[in-house]
N, C-alpha and C positions, 0 to 999 in steps of 0.2 A: 237494909243494905245501904240505902241512900244516906241514912243517918250516920252509919259507920264511915262511909266515904267522906262525908262532910267533916266529921270530927278529924279524920286522918288528914284531910286537906288543910283544915284550920291549924292542926298541930305542925304540919310541914311549913305552912306559911308563917307561923309564929317563930319557928326555928330560924327561918330565913331572915325574918325581921330582926331577931335578936343578934344573929350573926352579922347582918349588915350594920346594925347599930354599934356592935363591938368593933367592927372594922372601921367605922367612921370615927369612933373614939380613938382608936389606935392611930388613924391618920391625923386626927387633930393634934395628937401628941407628937407628931412628926416621926412615926415609926412605920409608915408604909412607904411604898415606892415613890409616890408623889412627894411625900414629906422629905424623903432622902434627896430627891432631885432639887427640891426647894432649898434644902440646907446646903447642897453643893453649890447652887447658884449664889446663895448668900455668902458662902465662904469665898467664892471667886470675887464677888463684889467687895467683900471686906478686904481682900488682898489688893484689889485694884484701888480702893479708897486709900489703903495704907501706902501704896506706891505713889499715889498722887500727892498725899500729904508729905511724904518724904521729899518729893520733888519740890513741893511748895516751901519746904523748910530748908532747902539747899541754898546756901549763900553764893553759889558759883554761877558764873555766866554760862559755862558749859556744864550742863546737867548730866550728860551721858558721854561715855567713850573714854574718859581719862580714868585710869585705875587709881584707887586710893592705896598707894603702895605701902605706906607705913601701917595701915590697917591690915593689909594682907600679910605683911611681915609679922605683925603681932600674933596673928592666927597660926603662922607657921614657924614661930620663934624657935621651937626645939625640934623641928623637922630634921631628921637625920640626913635626908637627901639634900636639903638646902644647906645644911652644915655651916651655920653662921659662927664665926669666931667670936671670942669675948670682945675683942677690939671692935669688930663690926657692930656688935650689939650695943656697945657704948656709944658709938657714933650715930647709930640709927635711933637710939633713944633721944639723943640731942636733937636730931632732925625732927622727930615727932613732936617733941616739946615746943620747938620753935614754930612748927606748922600749926599745932593746936592753939598755941598762944595767939598767933595771927588770926586764925579763923574765929576763935572765941571772942576776939576783940571786934571783928567785923560783923559777925552773924547777928547779934542783937540789933545793930543799926539797920542791916538789910531787912530783917523781919519787920521791924517797926515801920520803916519807910514803905515797904511793900503793902503792909496792912493799911497805912494811911492812904495810899494811892487807891487801893481797892475800895475802901470805905467812901472816899471822896467821889470816886466814879459812880458808885451805887447811889450816892446822895444827889447826883445830878451835876457834878462839876464837869466842865468842858475840858477837852484834851489840852487846849492851850493853857488852861489854868494849872494843869498838872505837869507841864513840860519840865519845869525846874526840878521837881521831885523825881521825875523819871530819869532825867539826866544824872542826878545825884545817885540814884539807885544803880544806874549803869556803871558809874565810876566805882562804887563800892563792890559790885559783883565782879567787875574786871580786876579790882585789887585782890579780892578773895581768890579768883582764878589764878592770878599771878603767884600767890602764896602756894597754891596747889602745884602749879608748874615748877616752882622753885623746889618744892618738896620732892617732886619726881626727879629732878636733876640731882639734888643732893643725895637722895637714896641710891640712885643709879651709880653715883660716884663711889659709894661705899661697897656696893655689890660687885661680884665678878660677873662677867658676861654670862657664864653658865648659870649662876644663881638667878640672875635677872630673867634669863630665858625659861628657867624652871618655873619661876613664879608666874610668868605670862602664860605658860602652858597650863598650869593649874587654874589660872583665871579663865582661860578659854574653855577648859573642861567644865568648870563650875557654871559658866554662862550657858553652855550647851545643855547641861542638866536642868538648869533653871528654865530654859526655853522649852524643853521637853515636858517639864512639870506643868508649865503654864498651858501648853498645848493639850495635855491630858485633862487638865481641869476644864478647859474650854470644851473639849469633846464630851466630858462627863455631863455637861449641861446642855449638850445637843447643839452646839454652835460651831462645830468644826467642819461642817459640810460633808462629813462622812455619813454612811447609812446607819 
């Protein structure tokens, strides 16, 4: 009887070990709950790194708050509610070309100078030594921001008040959805303060 009990116990223990080993392999492959949480965290980190990189690649002095109106217009080009006329489209394309030309001229200079300042600072250069470059960077970023502001003025001049308000409402909805998505991603990783 004891022999039979021992064999049964060993068989049960073996099954448990095999199951645990299989579960461990499954988790190592990222297919268990912990792996899924880790992937969600990494996805959130990837998104955060991507947003940081976008900010770092921005040639503007003002990084947030001003809409990129011609970009929004391109996405809503054939929107029936927006109802752009052919004349408006022609004018808006000209505004976008002028804006993109100005930004593409300034952006490489901004990025190069920013990189030089960062590298020099990391290499031990003192703030006083970098002042001239920082001043030049500020001038370039201010110029890029003025190109952006001029684009906004020129685009608004082409649009009717109703069209502009419609675009701003769409932007507001988009921002709210984006905020909710970020909040849900944060909560999925257990960092939203909820239970």
